[in-house]
C-alpha positions as CSV (number, residue, x, y, z in Angstrom):
1,M,66.9,88.0,80.1
2,V,69.0,87.9,83.3
3,N,69.1,84.5,85.0
4,L,68.3,85.6,88.6
5,A,69.3,82.3,90.1
6,A,72.7,82.5,88.4
7,A,73.1,86.1,89.5
8,D,72.2,85.2,93.1
9,T,74.7,82.4,93.1
10,R,77.4,84.6,91.7
11,T,76.7,87.2,94.4
12,L,76.9,84.5,97.1
13,I,80.2,83.3,95.8
14,L,81.7,86.8,95.7
15,D,80.5,87.6,99.2
16,A,82.0,84.4,100.5
17,A,85.3,85.1,98.6
18,R,85.5,88.5,100.2
19,R,85.1,87.0,103.7
20,R,87.6,84.3,103.0
21,L,90.1,86.7,101.5
22,L,90.0,88.9,104.6
23,A,90.4,85.9,106.8
24,D,93.0,83.9,104.9
25,G,94.8,86.2,102.5
26,Y,95.3,85.6,98.8
27,A,98.0,83.0,99.0
28,A,96.1,80.8,101.4
29,L,92.7,81.3,99.8
30,S,90.9,78.0,99.0
31,T,88.2,77.7,96.4
32,R,86.8,74.8,98.5
33,K,86.5,77.0,101.6
34,V,84.9,79.7,99.5
35,A,82.3,77.2,98.1
36,E,81.6,75.9,101.6
37,Q,81.0,79.4,102.9
38,A,78.7,80.2,100.0
39,H,76.9,76.9,100.4
40,V,77.4,76.0,96.8
41,P,79.3,73.2,95.0
42,V,82.8,74.0,93.9
43,S,81.7,73.4,90.3
44,Q,79.5,76.5,90.6
45,L,82.6,78.6,91.4
46,H,84.4,77.2,88.4
47,Y,81.4,77.7,86.2
48,H,81.0,81.4,87.1
49,F,84.7,82.4,87.5
50,G,86.9,79.7,86.0
51,S,89.6,79.6,88.7
52,K,90.7,81.1,92.0
53,Q,92.4,83.9,90.1
54,G,89.3,84.7,88.0
55,L,87.2,84.7,91.2
56,I,89.4,87.2,93.0
57,L,89.9,89.4,90.0
58,A,86.1,89.5,89.6
59,L,85.7,90.5,93.3
60,F,88.4,93.2,93.0
61,A,86.9,94.6,89.8
62,E,83.4,94.9,91.5
63,E,84.8,96.5,94.6
64,N,87.0,98.8,92.7
65,Q,84.3,100.0,90.3
66,R,81.9,100.7,93.2
67,R,84.4,102.9,94.9
68,L,85.5,104.6,91.7
69,D,81.9,105.5,91.0
70,R,81.6,106.8,94.5
71,Q,84.7,109.0,94.1
72,R,83.5,110.3,90.8
73,A,80.2,111.4,92.3
74,M,81.9,112.9,95.3
75,Y,84.4,115.0,93.3
76,A,81.6,116.1,90.9
77,A,79.7,117.6,93.9
78,D,79.4,121.4,94.0
79,L,81.7,121.7,97.1
80,P,85.0,123.4,97.8
81,L,87.9,121.2,96.9
82,W,89.1,121.0,100.5
83,Q,85.7,119.6,101.6
84,R,85.8,117.0,98.9
85,Y,89.3,116.0,99.9
86,E,88.2,115.7,103.5
87,R,85.4,113.4,102.3
88,A,88.0,111.3,100.5
89,C,89.8,110.9,103.9
90,D,86.5,109.8,105.4
91,Y,86.2,107.2,102.6
92,L,89.6,105.9,103.5
93,E,88.4,105.1,107.0
94,D,85.3,103.4,105.6
95,D,87.3,101.3,103.2
96,L,89.7,100.2,105.9
97,D,86.7,99.2,108.1
98,S,84.9,97.4,105.2
99,G,88.0,95.4,104.2
100,Y,88.3,96.9,100.7
101,V,91.8,98.2,101.4
102,R,92.9,94.7,102.5
103,V,91.5,93.3,99.2
104,L,93.3,95.9,97.2
105,Q,96.6,95.4,98.9
106,E,96.3,91.6,98.7
107,M,95.8,91.9,94.9
108,I,98.7,94.3,94.6
109,A,101.0,91.9,96.5
110,A,99.8,89.0,94.4
111,G,100.5,91.0,91.2
112,W,104.2,91.2,92.1
113,S,104.7,87.5,91.3
114,N,101.7,86.8,89.0
115,R,101.8,88.6,85.6
116,G,98.1,88.1,84.9
117,V,97.1,89.5,88.3
118,C,99.6,92.4,87.8
119,E,98.2,93.4,84.5
120,A,94.6,93.2,85.7
121,V,95.2,95.2,88.8
122,R,97.2,97.8,86.9
123,E,94.3,98.2,84.5
124,L,91.8,98.6,87.2
125,L,93.8,101.1,89.2
126,S,94.6,103.1,86.1
127,G,91.0,104.5,86.3
128,W,91.8,106.4,89.5
129,F,94.7,108.6,88.2
130,P,92.8,110.4,85.4
131,L,90.0,111.2,87.8
132,L,92.5,112.7,90.3
133,A,94.2,114.6,87.4
134,D,90.8,116.1,86.4
135,V,90.2,117.3,89.9
136,V,93.7,118.8,90.2
137,G,93.3,120.4,86.8
138,E,90.0,122.0,87.9
139,A,91.8,123.4,91.0
140,G,94.5,124.9,88.8
141,R,92.0,126.6,86.6
142,R,90.3,128.2,89.6
143,H,93.2,129.1,91.7
144,G,96.2,129.2,89.4
145,P,99.1,126.8,88.9
146,L,100.0,124.6,91.9
147,G,103.7,125.1,91.9
148,P,105.9,123.4,89.2
149,F,103.7,120.3,89.0
150,T,101.5,119.2,86.2
151,A,98.0,117.9,87.0
152,E,99.1,114.4,86.2
153,E,102.2,114.6,88.5
154,L,100.1,115.8,91.4
155,A,97.6,113.1,90.8
156,A,100.4,110.6,90.9
157,L,101.6,112.0,94.2
158,V,98.2,112.0,95.8
159,G,97.2,108.6,94.6
160,S,100.5,107.1,95.6
161,A,100.3,108.8,99.1
162,F,96.9,107.1,99.7
163,L,98.1,103.7,98.5
164,G,101.2,103.9,100.6
165,A,99.2,105.0,103.6
166,E,96.8,102.1,103.2
167,E,99.7,99.7,103.2
168,L,101.3,101.1,106.3
169,L,98.0,101.2,108.2
170,L,97.4,97.6,107.4
171,L,100.8,96.8,108.8
172,G,99.7,98.4,112.1
173,F,101.4,101.7,112.0
174,D,99.5,104.2,114.2
175,R,100.0,107.7,115.7
176,Q,102.7,106.4,118.0
177,L,104.8,105.3,115.1
178,L,103.7,107.4,112.1
179,P,101.1,110.2,112.0
180,I,99.6,108.9,108.8
181,R,96.0,109.8,109.3
182,S,96.7,113.3,110.6
183,A,99.2,114.0,107.8
184,L,96.7,113.1,105.1
185,R,94.0,115.3,106.8
186,R,96.3,118.3,107.0
187,V,96.6,118.4,103.3
188,G,92.9,119.4,103.4
189,I,94.0,122.4,105.6
190,V,96.5,123.4,102.9
191,L,93.8,123.1,100.2
192,R,91.5,125.3,102.3
193,Q,94.1,128.0,102.6
194,L,94.7,127.8,98.9
195,E,91.0,128.3,98.2
196,E,90.1,130.8,101.0
197,G,93.4,132.6,101.5
198,P,95.6,132.7,104.6
199,A,93.9,132.7,107.9
200,R,93.2,136.1,109.3
201,P,94.2,137.0,113.0
202,G,91.7,135.5,115.3
203,R,90.4,133.0,112.8
204,T,91.1,129.3,113.3
205,G,90.6,126.5,110.9
206,D,88.1,123.9,111.6
207,A,89.5,121.2,109.3
208,R,88.8,117.9,111.2
209,L,91.6,115.6,112.4
210,P,90.9,112.1,113.4
211,A,91.1,110.8,116.9
212,S,93.9,108.5,117.7
213,P,93.3,105.0,116.3
């Protein structure tokens, strides 16, 4: 039987950790401040998660799984690939607003100097690339080979493009410096042309581009 009180306490701590991570960053994150924000004793944090690292890895695992499930459901939808890609771009905006992208990039940065964090983050992120490879493979079966690339290579390029875009957007790059958002969106136009064929005279694409940030 699930202990509802323990589950509620765990949720409170994770919610507080998310807020403190967004406010303070991983390096400055304090388990005492997390406990204070959750209104629980520090001992409860250690009971549920063991340490600061265990807490943040649990938070990242939960956030990552939620979004991975969302992407799986979206890519499984009976929609043209270009429409599903556009929805992925919409999700990027949602994840920037919610703070998930910040959590992800904080964990990646922490993993550069912490082997335990590195291995955990790598394992969690590894779930994204097979999903993307399946989507690319489906496109190849429907529309023919996409140039000289394997499905895995294109998945690596797409996934890396989004991860790099997230990093630059967090650093404050915008349209005046780098047209990151519009560049990602225009890939959807290429996908639409692949699926529907070249635009005929008088026909204009309606692939959406974002407003300036």
